[in-house]
Kinemage of the C-alpha trace (Angstrom):
@kinemage 1
@onewidth
@group {chain A} dominant
@subgroup {mainchain}
@vectorlist {calphas} color= white
{ca met a 1} P 141.762 92.800 4.115
{ca thr a 2} L 142.729 94.110 0.674
{ca ser a 3} L 140.803 91.316 -1.072
{ca leu a 4} L 137.702 92.089 1.034
{ca leu a 5} L 137.850 95.761 0.022
{ca phe a 6} L 138.341 94.745 -3.618
{ca ala a 7} L 135.332 92.393 -3.428
{ca leu a 8} L 133.207 95.164 -1.879
{ca phe a 9} L 134.350 97.550 -4.616
{ca leu a 10} L 133.300 95.038 -7.307
{ca ala a 11} L 129.946 94.482 -5.611
{ca val a 12} L 129.249 98.214 -5.691
{ca gln a 13} L 130.422 98.620 -9.314
{ca thr a 14} L 128.564 95.632 -10.787
{ca pro a 15} L 124.800 96.002 -11.132
{ca pro a 16} L 122.817 93.017 -9.894
{ca gln a 17} L 121.841 90.558 -12.583
{ca thr a 18} L 118.092 89.958 -12.626
{ca pro a 19} L 116.471 87.470 -14.943
{ca pro a 20} L 114.191 89.046 -17.566
{ca ala a 21} L 110.473 88.868 -16.859
{ca glu a 22} L 108.566 86.354 -18.923
{ca gly a 23} L 106.453 87.679 -21.771
{ca pro a 24} L 105.593 91.221 -22.722
{ca arg a 25} L 104.892 93.775 -20.023
{ca his a 26} L 102.481 96.694 -19.978
{ca trp a 27} L 103.629 100.224 -19.100
{ca ser a 28} L 101.564 103.289 -18.144
{ca asp a 29} L 101.807 107.071 -18.607
{ca asp a 30} L 104.220 107.684 -15.754
{ca gln a 31} L 106.553 104.822 -16.759
{ca val a 32} L 107.158 105.877 -20.371
{ca arg a 33} L 109.937 108.303 -21.293
{ca trp a 34} L 109.864 109.811 -24.762
{ca arg a 35} L 112.892 110.476 -26.919
{ca ser a 36} L 110.660 111.963 -29.629
{ca ile a 37} L 106.902 112.394 -29.622
{ca pro a 38} L 105.127 114.318 -32.326
{ca ile a 39} L 102.804 116.887 -30.802
{ca pro a 40} L 99.351 116.229 -32.229
{ca thr a 41} L 97.363 119.183 -33.452
{ca val a 42} L 93.869 120.024 -32.312
{ca pro a 43} L 91.496 119.422 -35.215
{ca ser a 44} L 89.827 122.541 -36.578
{ca gly a 45} L 86.412 123.214 -35.136
{ca glu a 46} L 87.210 121.557 -31.790
{ca gln a 47} L 86.392 123.553 -28.648
{ca gly a 48} L 87.939 123.337 -25.174
{ca val a 49} L 90.066 120.402 -24.045
{ca val a 50} L 90.391 117.342 -26.268
{ca gln a 51} L 92.090 114.177 -25.103
{ca ala a 52} L 92.661 110.608 -26.154
{ca gln a 53} L 94.035 107.500 -24.516
{ca val a 54} L 96.024 105.236 -26.824
{ca thr a 55} L 97.730 101.883 -26.403
{ca cys a 56} L 100.760 101.012 -28.545
{ca thr a 57} L 103.349 98.262 -28.905
{ca val a 58} L 107.079 98.885 -28.554
{ca ala a 59} L 109.084 97.960 -31.633
{ca gly a 60} L 112.860 97.720 -32.001
{ca arg a 61} L 115.065 100.697 -31.108
{ca gly a 62} L 112.274 102.360 -29.145
{ca arg a 63} L 110.016 102.784 -32.152
{ca val a 64} L 106.244 102.567 -31.741
{ca arg a 65} L 103.789 100.436 -33.737
{ca gly a 66} L 100.269 99.053 -33.656
{ca cys a 67} L 98.611 101.938 -31.826
{ca arg a 68} L 94.889 102.016 -31.158
{ca ile a 69} L 92.546 104.551 -29.594
{ca asp a 70} L 91.126 103.228 -26.320
{ca arg a 71} L 88.923 106.239 -25.592
{ca gln a 72} L 88.693 109.919 -26.336
{ca ser a 73} L 86.861 112.967 -25.117
{ca pro a 74} L 84.709 114.364 -26.471
{ca ala a 75} L 83.625 111.052 -27.949
{ca asp a 76} L 83.400 112.452 -31.485
{ca thr a 77} L 86.763 114.266 -31.497
{ca arg a 78} L 89.270 113.609 -34.266
{ca phe a 79} L 92.161 114.282 -31.875
{ca gly a 80} L 92.816 110.552 -31.348
{ca arg a 81} L 93.252 110.092 -35.099
{ca asn a 82} L 95.843 112.906 -35.107
{ca ile a 83} L 97.738 111.114 -32.328
{ca leu a 84} L 97.744 107.845 -34.284
{ca asn a 85} L 99.036 109.626 -37.393
{ca gly a 86} L 101.991 111.010 -35.445
{ca met a 87} L 102.931 107.860 -33.530
{ca ser a 88} L 104.770 106.375 -36.506
{ca arg a 89} L 107.417 109.070 -35.886
{ca ala a 90} L 107.505 108.612 -32.102
{ca glu a 91} L 110.467 107.120 -30.276
{ca leu a 92} L 110.818 105.951 -26.677
{ca his a 93} L 113.828 105.899 -24.380
{ca pro a 94} L 114.421 102.197 -23.709
{ca ile a 95} L 114.769 102.690 -19.961
{ca gly a 96} L 113.601 100.572 -17.078
{ca gly a 97} L 113.624 97.379 -19.087
{ca leu a 98} L 111.298 98.541 -21.853
{ca arg a 99} L 111.695 96.097 -24.728
{ca pro a 100} L 110.141 95.174 -28.085
{ca gly a 101} L 106.753 93.501 -27.705
{ca asp a 102} L 105.862 95.418 -24.530
{ca thr a 103} L 102.782 97.621 -24.665
{ca phe a 104} L 102.082 100.995 -23.117
{ca thr a 105} L 99.061 103.216 -22.619
{ca val a 106} L 99.275 107.006 -22.578
{ca thr a 107} L 96.792 109.850 -22.451
{ca leu a 108} L 97.485 112.988 -24.461
{ca trp a 109} L 95.453 116.176 -24.320
{ca ala a 110} L 95.425 119.658 -25.793
{ca cys a 111} L 93.342 122.831 -25.782
{ca ser a 112} L 91.716 124.467 -28.763
{ca asp a 113} L 92.795 127.850 -27.335
{ca pro a 114} L 96.603 127.822 -26.991
{ca thr a 115} L 96.495 130.802 -24.604
{ca ala a 116} L 94.168 129.050 -22.133
{ca ala a 117} L 95.320 126.899 -19.215
{ca cys a 118} L 95.128 123.325 -20.415
{ca glu a 119} L 94.664 120.449 -17.992
{ca arg a 120} L 93.903 116.803 -18.461
{ca leu a 121} L 90.257 116.077 -17.695
{ca ala a 122} L 88.886 113.204 -15.656
{ca trp a 123} L 87.372 110.520 -17.875
{ca pro a 124} L 83.575 110.431 -17.733
{ca glu a 125} L 82.265 107.388 -15.893
{ca gly a 126} L 80.332 104.918 -17.902
């Protein structure tokens, strides 16, 4: 009986071993946890809500590299460029199996008026 209890104790204390998934994986907004993300500034002259969707690659130690702008709104905003400039200083929490070579896509938004309520907008269809 004692050995059975000991075996059950070990089973509870030891996390299950799962084989790593093959190849890089892709993560989305709600799966990424930031350790450090620079807050991009709204470019001067912008009005209302600006947003950009970017895709990046995870580098070692949760660093971020190879980011690109997928889309932004308004289409001519410079907000996406500000996000890219800050991503070199970003750092992710390596949780949930996040590993170098994986990619992730996030959408960031901001308001030109810091006192206004600021909500993410739906992407225009098209």
